[in-house]
C-alpha positions as CSV (number, residue, x, y, z in Angstrom):
1,M,-4.1,-13.7,6.9
2,G,-7.0,-13.0,4.6
3,K,-7.0,-10.3,2.0
4,N,-8.6,-7.0,3.1
5,V,-7.5,-4.6,0.3
6,G,-9.7,-4.3,-2.8
7,T,-8.7,-3.8,-6.4
8,I,-9.0,0.0,-6.6
9,D,-7.3,0.3,-3.2
10,K,-4.5,-1.9,-4.5
11,V,-3.9,0.2,-7.6
12,I,-3.8,3.4,-5.6
13,R,-1.4,2.0,-3.1
14,I,0.9,0.6,-5.8
15,I,1.0,3.9,-7.8
16,A,1.5,5.9,-4.6
17,G,4.3,3.6,-3.4
18,L,6.1,3.6,-6.7
19,A,5.8,7.4,-6.9
20,L,7.3,7.9,-3.4
21,I,10.1,5.4,-4.0
22,G,10.9,7.0,-7.4
23,W,11.0,10.4,-5.7
24,A,13.4,9.0,-3.0
25,L,15.6,7.5,-5.7
26,T,15.9,10.8,-7.6
27,G,17.1,12.8,-4.6
28,G,13.9,13.3,-2.7
29,P,13.8,13.3,1.1
30,L,14.7,10.3,3.2
31,W,11.1,9.9,4.4
32,A,9.9,9.2,0.8
33,W,11.1,5.6,1.4
34,I,7.9,5.2,3.3
35,G,6.5,4.3,-0.2
36,V,7.7,0.8,0.5
37,V,4.7,0.3,2.9
38,P,1.9,1.1,0.5
39,L,3.7,-0.8,-2.3
40,A,4.0,-3.9,-0.1
41,T,0.4,-3.7,1.2
42,G,-0.9,-3.2,-2.4
43,L,1.1,-6.2,-3.7
44,L,0.1,-8.4,-0.8
45,G,-3.5,-7.4,-0.7
46,W,-3.4,-7.2,3.1
47,C,-3.0,-4.2,5.3
48,P,-2.3,-4.6,9.0
49,A,-3.9,-1.3,9.9
50,Y,-7.1,-2.4,8.1
51,T,-7.1,-5.5,10.3
52,L,-6.7,-3.5,13.4
53,F,-9.6,-1.2,12.6
54,G,-11.8,-3.8,11.0
55,I,-11.8,-2.2,7.6
56,K,-12.2,-4.4,4.4
57,T,-12.3,-2.9,0.9
58,C,-12.0,-6.4,-0.7
59,P,-15.4,-7.9,-1.7
60,T,-14.2,-11.5,-1.4
61,E,-13.3,-13.7,1.6
């Protein structure tokens, strides 16, 4: 499982994930928990959807 998420992509995913989770924690809709997905992919540096579609925003590997 090689990394396929670049630095800028990671930052955007982590911020979006934390924002959605924060919204869910403060009384937002249940679907806001989907923020776990971008947070996890940002922290891991690997996105299964990118693998499926052959996308790679990471310059290394």
